[in-house]
C-alpha positions as CSV (number, residue, x, y, z in Angstrom):
1,M,229.1,155.9,327.2
2,A,227.4,159.2,328.0
3,A,224.2,157.4,329.0
4,L,226.2,155.6,331.7
5,S,228.0,158.6,333.2
6,G,227.7,159.9,336.7
7,R,225.0,158.5,339.0
8,I,223.8,155.9,336.6
9,L,227.2,154.4,336.2
10,A,227.8,154.5,340.0
11,A,224.5,152.9,340.7
12,Y,225.1,150.2,338.1
13,L,228.5,149.3,339.4
14,T,227.1,149.2,343.0
15,V,224.5,146.7,342.0
16,C,227.0,144.6,340.1
17,L,229.5,144.3,342.9
18,V,227.4,144.4,346.0
19,W,224.7,142.0,344.9
20,G,227.4,139.5,343.9
21,S,228.5,139.4,347.5
22,T,225.0,139.1,349.0
23,Y,224.7,135.4,347.9
24,L,227.5,134.6,350.3
25,A,225.9,136.6,353.1
26,I,222.6,134.9,352.5
27,R,224.2,131.4,352.5
28,I,225.9,132.2,355.8
29,G,222.7,133.7,357.4
30,V,220.3,130.9,356.6
31,Q,222.6,128.4,358.3
32,R,221.3,129.9,361.6
33,F,218.1,131.8,360.7
34,P,215.0,130.3,359.0
35,P,214.6,131.8,355.5
36,A,211.3,133.8,355.7
37,F,212.2,135.1,359.1
38,F,215.7,136.1,357.9
39,G,214.4,137.9,354.9
40,G,211.5,139.6,356.8
41,I,213.9,141.1,359.4
42,R,216.3,142.3,356.7
43,F,213.7,144.1,354.6
44,L,211.5,145.5,357.5
45,I,214.5,147.1,359.2
46,A,216.0,148.4,356.0
47,G,212.7,149.7,354.7
48,S,212.0,151.5,358.0
49,V,215.4,153.1,358.1
50,L,215.2,154.2,354.5
51,L,211.7,155.6,354.8
52,L,212.5,157.7,357.8
53,A,215.7,159.0,356.2
54,A,213.9,159.8,352.9
55,L,211.1,161.6,354.8
56,A,213.7,163.6,356.8
57,I,215.3,164.9,353.6
58,G,212.0,166.0,352.1
59,G,210.6,162.9,350.5
60,R,206.8,162.5,350.2
61,I,204.5,159.6,350.8
62,P,202.5,158.7,347.6
63,R,199.2,160.5,347.2
64,R,197.9,158.4,344.3
65,S,196.3,155.0,345.0
66,R,198.0,153.9,341.8
67,D,201.4,154.5,343.3
68,W,200.6,152.5,346.4
69,V,199.3,149.6,344.3
70,T,202.5,149.7,342.2
71,A,204.8,149.7,345.2
72,A,202.9,146.9,346.8
73,A,202.8,144.7,343.7
74,V,206.5,145.3,342.8
75,G,207.6,144.8,346.4
76,F,205.7,141.5,346.6
77,M,207.1,140.2,343.3
78,L,210.7,141.3,343.8
79,L,211.2,140.7,347.5
80,T,208.6,138.4,349.0
81,V,208.6,136.0,346.0
82,G,211.8,136.8,344.1
83,N,214.2,137.2,347.0
84,G,212.3,134.9,349.3
85,L,212.8,132.0,346.9
86,V,216.6,132.8,346.7
87,I,216.8,132.7,350.5
88,W,214.9,129.5,350.7
89,A,217.0,127.8,348.0
90,E,220.3,128.8,349.6
91,Q,219.6,126.6,352.5
92,Y,220.4,123.8,350.2
93,V,222.1,125.2,347.1
94,E,225.6,126.6,347.3
95,S,225.9,130.4,346.8
96,G,228.0,130.2,343.6
97,L,225.6,127.8,341.9
98,T,222.7,130.0,343.1
99,A,224.2,133.1,341.4
100,I,224.8,131.2,338.1
101,L,221.2,130.0,338.0
102,I,219.9,133.5,338.8
103,V,221.8,134.8,335.7
104,T,218.8,133.6,333.7
105,G,217.1,136.7,335.1
106,A,218.7,138.8,332.3
107,L,217.0,136.6,329.7
108,W,213.6,136.9,331.4
109,M,214.1,140.7,331.7
110,A,214.7,141.0,328.0
111,L,211.7,138.9,327.1
112,F,209.3,140.5,329.5
113,D,210.5,144.0,328.4
114,A,209.8,143.0,324.8
115,A,206.5,141.2,325.4
116,I,204.7,143.5,327.9
117,P,202.8,146.4,326.3
118,G,204.6,149.7,326.4
119,S,207.8,148.6,324.8
120,E,209.0,149.3,321.2
121,L,210.3,145.8,321.1
122,R,208.7,142.5,320.3
123,P,210.1,139.0,321.1
124,T,211.8,137.2,318.2
125,L,212.8,133.7,317.4
126,R,216.4,134.5,318.0
127,Q,215.6,135.7,321.5
128,G,213.6,132.5,322.1
129,A,216.6,130.4,320.9
130,G,218.9,132.3,323.3
131,L,216.5,131.6,326.1
132,L,216.5,127.9,325.3
133,L,220.3,127.9,325.2
134,G,220.3,129.4,328.7
135,F,218.0,126.7,330.0
136,A,220.2,124.1,328.4
137,G,223.1,125.6,330.3
138,T,221.1,125.4,333.5
139,V,220.4,121.7,333.0
140,L,224.1,121.2,332.3
141,L,225.0,123.1,335.4
142,V,222.7,121.1,337.7
143,G,223.7,117.8,336.1
144,G,227.4,118.5,336.5
145,N,227.2,119.8,340.1
146,V,224.9,117.4,341.8
147,S,226.8,117.7,345.1
148,A,226.2,121.5,345.1
149,V,222.4,121.2,344.5
150,G,221.7,120.0,348.0
151,P,219.3,117.5,349.5
152,K,216.2,119.0,347.9
153,G,217.3,117.9,344.4
154,L,215.8,119.9,341.6
155,L,213.5,121.9,343.9
156,G,216.3,124.4,344.7
157,P,217.2,125.1,341.1
158,L,213.6,125.3,340.0
159,A,212.9,127.8,342.8
160,L,215.8,129.9,341.6
161,V,214.5,129.9,338.0
162,A,211.1,130.9,339.3
163,S,212.7,133.6,341.4
164,S,214.5,135.0,338.3
165,A,211.3,135.2,336.3
166,T,209.3,136.8,339.1
167,W,212.0,139.4,339.7
168,A,212.2,140.2,336.0
169,L,208.4,140.6,335.7
170,G,208.3,142.9,338.7
171,S,211.1,145.0,337.4
172,V,209.5,145.5,334.0
173,I,206.1,146.3,335.7
174,S,207.9,148.9,337.8
175,K,209.4,150.5,334.7
176,R,206.0,150.5,332.9
177,R,204.2,152.1,335.9
178,P,206.3,155.1,337.0
179,V,205.4,156.6,340.4
180,E,205.3,160.2,341.5
181,T,207.5,159.7,344.5
182,G,211.3,159.6,344.4
183,P,213.3,156.3,344.2
184,Y,214.1,156.3,347.9
185,I,210.5,156.4,349.1
186,N,209.6,153.9,346.4
187,A,212.3,151.5,347.4
188,A,211.4,151.9,351.1
189,L,207.8,151.0,350.5
190,Q,208.7,148.0,348.4
191,M,211.0,146.8,351.1
192,L,208.3,147.2,353.8
193,V,205.8,145.3,351.6
194,G,208.3,142.6,350.8
195,G,209.5,142.3,354.4
196,T,205.9,142.1,355.7
197,G,205.1,139.3,353.2
198,L,208.1,137.3,354.3
199,A,207.4,137.9,358.0
200,V,203.8,136.7,357.6
201,I,205.0,133.6,355.8
202,G,207.5,133.0,358.6
203,F,204.8,133.4,361.2
204,L,202.4,131.0,359.4
205,T,205.1,128.4,359.0
206,G,206.2,128.5,362.6
207,E,209.7,129.9,361.9
208,S,209.7,132.5,364.8
209,G,211.1,130.0,367.3
210,Q,213.7,128.5,365.0
211,A,216.4,131.2,364.9
212,H,219.8,130.4,366.5
213,A,221.9,133.6,366.3
214,S,225.6,133.5,365.9
215,P,228.1,136.3,365.3
216,A,228.5,135.3,361.6
217,A,224.7,135.1,361.0
218,I,224.2,138.5,362.7
219,G,227.0,140.0,360.7
220,A,225.5,138.6,357.5
221,I,222.1,140.1,358.2
222,A,223.7,143.5,359.1
223,Y,225.6,143.4,355.8
224,L,222.5,142.6,353.8
225,I,220.5,145.4,355.5
226,V,223.2,148.1,355.0
227,F,224.8,147.1,351.7
228,G,222.4,144.7,350.1
229,S,219.2,146.8,350.8
230,L,220.0,150.4,351.7
231,V,222.8,150.8,349.2
232,A,222.3,148.3,346.4
233,Y,218.5,148.0,346.3
234,T,218.0,151.7,346.2
235,S,220.6,151.9,343.4
236,Y,218.6,149.3,341.5
237,V,215.3,151.2,341.9
238,F,217.1,154.3,340.8
239,L,218.3,152.5,337.6
240,L,214.8,151.3,336.9
241,H,213.7,155.0,336.7
242,H,216.6,156.0,334.5
243,T,217.5,153.3,332.0
244,S,216.1,150.2,330.3
245,P,215.3,146.9,332.0
246,T,217.2,145.0,329.4
247,F,220.4,146.9,330.2
248,I,219.8,146.6,333.9
249,G,219.5,142.9,333.6
250,T,223.1,142.6,332.6
251,H,224.2,143.2,336.1
252,V,223.9,139.5,336.7
253,Y,227.1,138.9,334.6
254,V,229.3,140.5,337.3
255,N,227.1,139.2,340.2
256,T,227.8,135.6,339.0
257,V,231.6,136.0,338.8
258,V,231.8,137.7,342.2
259,A,229.5,135.1,343.9
260,V,231.3,132.1,342.5
261,L,234.7,133.4,343.5
262,L,233.6,134.4,347.0
263,G,231.8,131.1,347.6
264,W,234.9,129.2,346.5
265,I,237.3,131.3,348.6
266,V,235.3,131.8,351.8
267,L,233.1,128.7,352.0
268,D,235.2,126.3,349.9
269,E,232.2,125.6,347.7
270,H,232.2,122.9,345.1
271,V,233.6,124.2,341.8
272,T,234.4,121.9,338.9
273,V,235.1,122.2,335.2
274,W,231.4,121.7,334.6
275,T,230.7,124.7,336.7
276,F,232.7,126.9,334.3
277,V,231.4,125.2,331.1
278,A,227.8,125.7,332.2
279,M,228.5,129.3,333.2
280,A,230.0,129.9,329.8
281,V,226.9,128.5,328.1
282,I,224.5,130.5,330.2
283,L,226.4,133.7,329.8
284,T,226.6,133.1,326.1
285,S,222.8,132.9,326.0
286,V,222.5,136.1,327.9
287,V,224.9,137.9,325.6
288,W,223.0,136.5,322.6
289,V,219.6,137.8,323.9
290,R,221.2,141.1,324.8
291,R,222.7,141.6,321.3
292,E,219.5,140.6,319.6
293,T,217.6,143.2,321.8
294,V,220.1,145.9,320.8
295,R,219.7,144.9,317.1
296,I,215.9,145.3,317.3
297,M,216.2,148.6,319.1
298,R,218.5,150.0,316.4
299,R,216.2,148.8,313.7
300,A,213.2,150.4,315.4
301,H,215.0,153.7,315.9
302,A,216.2,153.7,312.2
303,A,212.6,153.3,311.1
304,I,211.4,156.4,313.0
């Protein structure tokens, strides 16, 4: 456990627990704010605060064009597309179900980490079988929780699967293209890019006049800015610089449990036996892929 001591362990636990609660906050917020506008405000404010704070303590703006391109690409994939799809889907899909569907991100993370050049791993048939099991669990989950899927039918779950894949791809690219700046400047730039992308989408789709603030919605966005972005997202970027994407992807295990319990307790969301059966199938697939990845890594190290 030495590799998980100190700041790495603290950052990992922060991501596990805080991001599990953000599904509830997003679900509350999008009942009053349109999705792109909601996400744009969150990331633009959080990114601006973090950038100013990082510069004040000695952080430096990137000097290489490569670093700007990496920050822009990763910010767009993780936040504009990845998180943007989650926010859109949570207008219709309950927060607990959303978190369960997002758990497939750990599978995508392992596969992209193995497939993209720069890794010592290569995808295997066992990993592919684990991924198929995860998608089977997703189908089971959606079929057994029709009332929780919402009026858009399969569009919500499909958007969440796409969100997971995009988030995983952006995370692995971030790991493969290290930047010279520290994690806080890097996270701030990613949030500013992601927030700008969402704000532009909101403007083009006419969302700016659709917001109807309420104390609960304002509290939700404040929670997401402070804890979801300034605390947890910077912890996530820190982890990407200090440990493997495959390990980082396991945070979705705890996220799922926290989100399902909070959605059930706070919003009285729909939870059935099928919810837990499907969750068990999906988590089994994630553990399967994780164990296969560890097995390959040990074999590769033994061969050196």
